[in-house]
C-alpha positions as CSV (number, residue, x, y, z in Angstrom):
1,X,100.6,110.3,130.9
2,X,99.0,113.7,131.7
3,X,95.3,113.8,130.7
4,X,93.4,117.0,130.6
5,X,89.6,117.6,130.3
6,X,88.2,120.6,128.6
7,X,84.4,120.6,129.1
8,X,81.7,122.6,127.3
9,X,78.6,122.4,125.1
10,X,80.6,123.5,122.0
11,X,77.3,124.7,120.4
12,X,79.0,125.5,118.0
13,X,82.8,125.2,118.2
14,X,84.2,128.8,118.1
15,X,87.6,130.3,117.5
16,X,87.8,130.9,121.2
17,X,87.3,127.2,121.9
18,X,90.0,126.3,119.4
19,X,92.4,128.7,121.0
20,X,91.9,127.2,124.4
21,X,92.2,123.7,122.9
22,X,95.5,124.7,121.3
23,X,96.9,126.1,124.5
24,X,95.7,123.2,126.6
25,X,97.2,120.7,124.2
26,X,100.6,122.0,125.0
27,X,100.2,121.2,128.6
28,X,99.0,117.6,128.5
29,X,99.6,114.4,126.5
30,X,96.0,113.7,125.9
31,X,93.2,116.3,125.8
32,X,89.7,115.0,126.3
33,X,87.1,117.4,125.0
34,X,84.0,116.8,127.1
35,X,81.0,117.6,125.0
36,X,78.2,118.1,127.5
37,X,74.6,117.0,127.0
38,X,72.7,120.1,128.3
39,X,69.1,119.9,127.4
40,X,68.3,123.0,129.5
41,X,70.3,125.2,127.2
42,X,68.3,124.1,124.1
43,X,71.3,123.5,121.9
44,X,71.3,124.6,118.3
45,X,73.2,121.4,117.2
46,X,72.6,117.8,118.2
47,X,75.2,116.1,120.4
48,X,76.4,114.0,117.4
49,X,76.9,117.2,115.3
50,X,78.8,118.9,118.2
51,X,81.1,115.9,118.6
52,X,81.7,115.8,114.9
53,X,82.7,119.5,114.9
54,X,85.2,118.8,117.6
55,X,86.5,115.7,115.8
56,X,86.9,117.8,112.6
57,X,89.1,120.4,114.3
58,X,91.2,118.0,116.4
59,X,93.6,116.6,113.8
60,X,95.0,120.1,113.0
61,X,95.6,120.9,116.6
62,X,97.1,117.4,117.2
63,X,99.5,117.9,114.3
64,X,100.8,121.2,115.7
65,X,101.1,120.1,119.3
66,X,101.7,116.4,119.3
67,X,98.8,116.0,121.7
68,X,96.2,113.3,121.3
69,X,92.7,115.0,121.2
70,X,89.6,113.0,121.8
71,X,85.9,114.1,121.8
72,X,84.1,112.6,124.8
73,X,80.3,113.2,125.1
74,X,79.1,113.2,128.7
75,X,75.8,113.8,130.6
76,X,76.9,113.2,134.2
77,X,78.6,115.5,136.7
78,X,81.9,117.1,135.6
79,X,83.9,115.5,138.4
80,X,82.5,112.0,137.4
81,X,83.4,112.7,133.8
82,X,87.0,113.6,134.9
83,X,87.3,110.4,136.8
84,X,85.9,108.4,133.9
85,X,88.6,109.7,131.5
86,X,91.4,109.7,134.1
87,X,91.9,113.5,133.9
88,X,94.4,115.0,136.3
89,X,93.5,118.6,135.2
90,X,90.3,120.3,134.1
91,X,90.8,123.2,131.6
């Protein structure tokens, strides 16, 4: 199984984010959307709200591509997050 990780703050989820998710979902079997905790940026939305935004958009992309899409909040280094989710590629 090919697992990809697309990290970002997604504050908020934009059409650009959705385009990248759609393209990446064609390359992997499971796409982990790493929703970063970044207190230094002073996010407009809470982590829970940002995860919910990603989860709200994921089913439509999954239906079109057949890729499983999972929102995964993280607050560690990107490489550690990639190891945690078993990603073989970072988008």
